[in-house]
VOGUFI-492374 format. One record per residue (C-alpha): residue in three letters; x, y, z. Coordinates in steps of 0.25 Angstrom, whole numbers, padded with zeros to 4 digits, always signed. Example, Ala and Ser with C-alpha at 12.3 -4.5 7.8 and 13.67 -1.06 7.14 Angstrom:
BEGIN
ALA+0049-0018+0031 SER+0055-0004+0029 
//
This chain:
BEGIN
MET-0115+0023-0113 ASP-0102+0029-0120 PRO-0089+0021-0117 LEU-0082+0026-0105 TYR-0069+0021-0111 VAL-0060+0023-0123 LYS-0060+0011-0132 SER-0047+0013-0138 LYS-0040+0013-0124 ILE-0047+0000-0122 ARG-0042-0007-0135 GLU-0028-0001-0132 TYR-0028-0007-0119 ILE-0033-0020-0123 LYS-0023-0021-0135 GLU-0011-0018-0126 LYS-0014-0030-0119 GLY-0013-0039-0132 LEU-0028-0040-0135 GLN-0038-0034-0145 THR-0052-0028-0140 SER-0065-0034-0144 SER-0074-0023-0149 SER-0085-0028-0139 VAL-0074-0023-0128 ILE-0074-0009-0133 ASP-0088-0007-0139 GLY-0096-0016-0129 GLU-0103-0010-0116 VAL-0096-0019-0106 LEU-0083-0012-0105 ASN-0091+0001-0103 GLU-0102-0006-0093 ARG-0089-0011-0085 ILE-0083+0003-0084 VAL-0096+0010-0081 GLU-0098-0002-0069 ILE-0084+0002-0064 LEU-0087+0017-0064 ASP-0101+0014-0058 GLN-0095+0007-0047 ALA-0084+0017-0044 ILE-0095+0028-0044 ASP-0103+0020-0034 ARG-0091+0019-0025 ALA-0088+0033-0025 LYS-0103+0037-0022 ALA-0102+0027-0010 ASN-0090+0034-0004 LYS-0097+0047-0005 ARG-0088+0052-0017 LYS-0091+0059-0030 THR-0079+0055-0036 VAL-0076+0042-0041 LYS-0061+0038-0039 ALA-0052+0027-0043 ARG-0054+0019-0030 ASP-0068+0018-0034 ILE-0066+0011-0046 
//
């Protein structure tokens, strides 16, 4: 699966916090898997509420 995030923005955010980013964070599947997990939960919640639109409150 293609990444659902912008790698440069992740690096920039972590750098602003005074840290460096390991390539395993950016290129690994863990971050993408977590994003997919969050989105799947939001989708399930929207469906449970009989909506076809995922809203911020679902996340």
